[in-house]
Structures are given as C-alpha cells and as structure tokens.
N, C-alpha and C positions, 0 to 999 in steps of 0.2 A: 506492498499500498504506500501511495504516495505522504511523505512526511514534510512539511511545511517548516522552513528552518528561520527566524526573523534574527538576523546577523545585526549584534551591535557593537560599535566602540565604547568604553568606560569614558566617561566625563574630564573634563580638562584637567591636569597635575599642573603642580610649578613647574616642573620641568617642562611641560610641552608648553607653556606659556613662553619661556624661552627659549624653546626649538631645541629642547636635549633629549635624545636618545633615554627612554626609560625601558629599559625590558623586562631583567630579573630584577632591581631594586621596587620595594615595595612603598611607592611614591604616593601621595594622601592628594585629595582630590581638592581644588580650591572650591571656593564659595560659587563661582562660575560651573565649576564640574558639579558641585550640590544642586543645583539649579538644575541643570541638564540632566541630572539623574531623575528628577523630581517629574519635568517634563516626558524624560520615557516612561516614566511611572503613570501620567495621565494618559499617554500616548498606549500604556496596554489597558488600561482602564475602558479606552473606545475600542479597541482591538485585540478581545480577550485573547490567550492562550494557554494550551493547559499545563506546560512546566516550564522551570527558567532555569537554565543552568551556567552557570560563569565558570570564567578563570580562578588557579585559587589565588591569586592577587588582589588585594583586601581594595583598589579601585577598582578592579570589577565587581566585586561583591557588593559594594558600597555603590555603585550604581544602580547593581539591580537591586536593591532593599525596596525602593517605592513601588516598583513593581508589583515586586512579593506580596507588600503590604496593601495594593493596590486591589489584588485577585487573591489572597488568602493561598499561596505560594509559600510551600518551603522551598527554597534554594537549592541544586544541584548540584555538587561541585568536580569539575575534571583536570586532573593536572595536565592532560595534553592542551587544553588551550591556554595555558600558559603564555606570556612574550617569549619571541626570540631574546637571547643573551645576547649584547650587542659587546661584549669584548671591553677589549682597547677604548670604545666609542659610547659606553654606559654613562649617562651622567655630563656627557657633553656635546657640543655641537657641531656638525659635519664642517662647518668652516673652522674649528678649531681642532680637529682633525687634520684637516688640510693645509692648515699653516703650518703644522708637523709634519706630515707623510703627505707632500702634493701628490705623486707619484703613485701610492695608495690609494687616496681617496679618489685620483681622475679612475684608476681600473675598478672603485665600487660603483661608479658611477656610469661606466660605460657596461657594467656584466656585475652587477651586486649577488650574483648566485656563486657563479667563477671566484669573485674577488671581494668574499665578505669582510670584514673588519678584521686585525688582529685577534685573536683569540675568542671570536664569536662564535654562536651554534652555527652548526653550517645549514643554511638555508633551505635546502634540501630535504634535512632530516624535521627540521621544523615543521614544512610543509607536510611532510608523510605526520605526522604525529598530530599537528590539528587536524589534519584530512580524515587518520582514522578516529580522531575524537567525534567529528560530526558526524559520522559515518554510524558508531556507535549510539550515538543521543538519536539519531533517526530510527535506528533498528528499534529502538527501545521505545519510541512512543509513533509507531504506524496510523500513517492516516490522522495525528495531531498536527497542532501548531505549538511551535518551541521556539521560547526567549533565547540567544545564545550571546552572552555579553565577555566579551573577550577585548583583544586589543589591535591595534591598527596592520601593525607589519605582519605577525599572524596571519588575520583575517585578508589581506592581501594575497599574500602566499598559499593561503587554502583555496581561495576564489580562484586563484589561476590553475591550480591541481585537480577540482572539480570541474572545471571548464574546459580541460585540454589547452590553456593558453601557458607559453614558456614561462617557468618560471623567473627567467631571467628578465623578463619583459613586466613583471608586478609592478614597480614604480612608474612605468610610465601609463601602463594598461589601466591602474588603481594609482592615479597618484598621490591621494586621501581620503580616509573616510573622515567624516567629521565627528567629533565626539559627540556619541547618544544618536548620531545618526541611523538610520535602520534599512540594512539589501534584506531584502524577500527569495529566497531559493528556495528549490524544492527536488527533493532527491526521490527519486523513483527506483532503486534496486540501483545497477550500476550508470543512473542517466540522473544527470545535474539541471535543472534551467535555474537561470537566473531572471527574476520576475521584476526586480526593482532593485535601485543602488543608491545610496547615500543618501537616504528623505530624510531629512528633518523631522523632528517628531511636533515642532511649532513653527513658525515662518519667522 
C-alpha cells in the first residue's frame, strides 16, 4: 500500500542564522525556530497525519513537539534520520573553510559526494541510512500519512536517492529546504513520487 511521507526540516538554529554547518552537534532552536515549529504544529492540525517520526537530535524533536501536541501523538525516533557529520566544517561556514583550504572547498562545490569535507561522513553512507530509515517508516505505516522531521542535507540526499537523481547533484537540484517547510512524497514499494517540495507551513 502507498504511504505518504511529509518531510520537514527542523526549525532555525543559531548556527543556521550564521550559515554554519550543524550536523551531529545538538544545537538549540532560536525564537524564530520555535515559531516555525508552532507553525508546523498548526499545519499538522489542519492536515492530520497518523504518526510522527523524528531525528534523535533535539532540534528535530523540539520542532515536532507542537504537531505531536496538536494531534495527540507520541513521536517516534529513528537514528537513521540524524544529520550528516560534517567533520572539519562542523560549526563553521563554507567561506571560513574556503579561506583555509580553497582547493578542498572548490572540489566540494564541484562534487560534494566525491569530495566531502575532511573527516565528514561519506554522503553515500548518509543517503543509504536515511533512505533505509524512510523505507522502514513507510513499511510500518502502510496506507497512512506520516510526518518526518529531519535535516537539510540528509533529506536532500535521500530525495536524490529515492528519485534516482545522482547524489552529486543534491546541492544543485535541491539548493535548500526551508526550515519547517514540508515536502510530500509517496512510497509504493520501490516506487517513489514527489508531489510537492519545500512548501512553507504559513505564508
């Protein structure tokens, strides 16, 4: 049976305001991020789902709380939904890294999968674990609608994997997922359809 997944990036954090890479670091939401989480909760109240899954990182779990409260659901967590580890660039901006290692930064921009940041998680491994997590969730909720709150880079890699887009193109094809914006996909066995992308919860 077809499962509908509503994929949402967590709300804004302090590091994201400064355009810093926040991967495995557990960074708190800003006031704007908490407001975005509340907007996602109102969206969920108007577009009910049957289950809510999140990354184990607190910024994703906190973003999901208003939706859980609105629908009376207990969130479930899957470690496969955590953000990528960005290695040497964790907590830093790409511009800072480029100033220190211009050739490595240029290689990353040209192909972020073949040339990830030093010490970073292999993007192919991240895509595989994230895709496996979404497939597990879909299999656990046949015929249902599920809200999944996770992370920008992981979700872009997973969308490429599910839609048979080369992983190296994830930054070009999906430049950025908005905080608390929703993308709708339907999974039916091995087939995935993208119905909407990066839709804000509120104007």
